[in-house]
N, C-alpha and C positions, 0 to 999 in steps of 0.2 A: 470433798469440799475443796474448792479452788482457793488459791492463796489470797485472792481478794476477799473471799468470805471470812477467812481467818482474821485478816486485818480489820475488816468491818466489825467483827464481833469483839475486838480487843477493847478492854476497858481503859478508862482514863489512867488507872494506876500503872498500866504498862508504859504509857508515855512518861509518867513521872519517874519510874524506875530507869527508863532509857536516858532521860535527862540527867539523873543522878549518876548513872554509870558513865556517861560522856564527860561530865564535869570531873569525876574521879579520875578518869583516864587522862584528861588534860592536865589537871593539877599534879597527878603522879608523874607525868612527863616533865613538867617544870621542876618538880622536886628531884627527879633523877638527874637532870642537867646540873642543878646546884650541888647535889651530893657527889657527882662525878668530878666536879671542879674542886670542891672543898676538901675532899678526901683523896685526891689524885696522888698525893705524895706518900700516902700511908704505906704502900709496898716497899718503898725505899727505906722508910724508917724501920720497918720490921726486919729488913736485911741488916740494919745496923745493930739489931739486938733488942729493940724496944718491944714492949708488949703490944698486942693489938690496940688496946685502949689508949696507951701512951702514943702509939704511932698515929692514931686518928687525931688525937689532941694536937700533936706536933704538926701534922699536915694542915689542920685548920689554922694554927698560928702562922705557919709559913705562907699560906694562901690568903690570909687576912689582908685586905687592902690591895690585893693584886688585880683589881678589876681592869685597869687600863694600862698596865705596864707590861712590857715584854716578859714572858715567862709566867704570866698570870692565867686567868681563866680562858682567855682567847687561845693561848698556846695549848692548854689542856684539850679544849674542844677541837682545835685544829688537828691535834694528834689523833683524837678519836675519829674525826671525820676522815682523815687520810687512811686510817686502819679500816674503817667501814667501807670506803671506796675500794681499797685494795682487796678486802675480803669478798666484796660483791663481784669484782672483776675476776678474781681467782676462782671463786665458786662458779660463776657463770661460764668460765672457760672449761672447767671440768664437766659441767653439765652439758655443754655443747658437744664435747667429745663423746660423752656417754650417749647423747641423743643420736649422733650420726654414725658412730662406729657400732656395728652389730655384734657386741660382745656375746650376746646370748647364742649366736650361731657359730662363732669362731672360737670361743673359749672352751677349755676342757670341761668346766663345770656348768656351762650354759648360763641360764638365768641366775643361778646362784652366784657365779663369778661377777656378773653385772651388778647384782644387788650388793655384794661385798664392796665393790668399787664405789657405788653410790653412797654407802654408809661410811666409807673412809674419807670422803671429801671434807667433812667438818674437822676431822683430826688433822688433815694435811694443812688446811687453812690456819688452824690454831698453831700448829708447829712452825709455820713459816712467818706468822705475824706476831706472835707473842714475844719473840726476842726483840723485835723492833719496838714494841710497846714498853718492854722493860728498860731498854736503853733510853728511850725518850723520857720515861719517868725518872730515871737516875740523873739524866742531864738536867731536867727541870728542877729536881730536888737540889742539886748542887747550885744551880742558878739562883733559886730562891734563898738558899742558905747564904750565898755570897751577898745578895742584895739586902736581906733582912738582918743577918747576924754578923756580917763582916767575916764570914768563913773564908780563909785564905788557903787555897789548894797548894800554891807554890811554897808557902811557908811550911806546910805539913810535909811536902815532898823533900824539902831540904833537911828537916830535923827528924 
């Protein structure tokens, strides 16, 4: 049976399920953007020794009211956007090398070596970009603490 026949025989419930799935995907994406911004500073709070629950609570308090100020949600999403673009560029560069260099013919392991290289790409991307992300989160955490709590880094450095 051709694909057109399968689609013609589909019931109305399939369309309803597709609509529900599309809406769930859309609202899930919106929720993910909100959660990424609201809990962006939680890793920095856990490094200070807070429990995960306390770190999430503190992150929400620090990011509360940060809609239009520097260091707010725009900064969080900008950092995530830069990391995404860098990851895509780095990953694409590795994939181009793997596509044009015949590792399966020149490497001692042949296709096994090429497969190992292709599986190593996500790890290399993570190892090069996670330090940037951690530094950005720490800087944003210090910025929000200065703005919201009057946290004084210079005073702490002196005493």
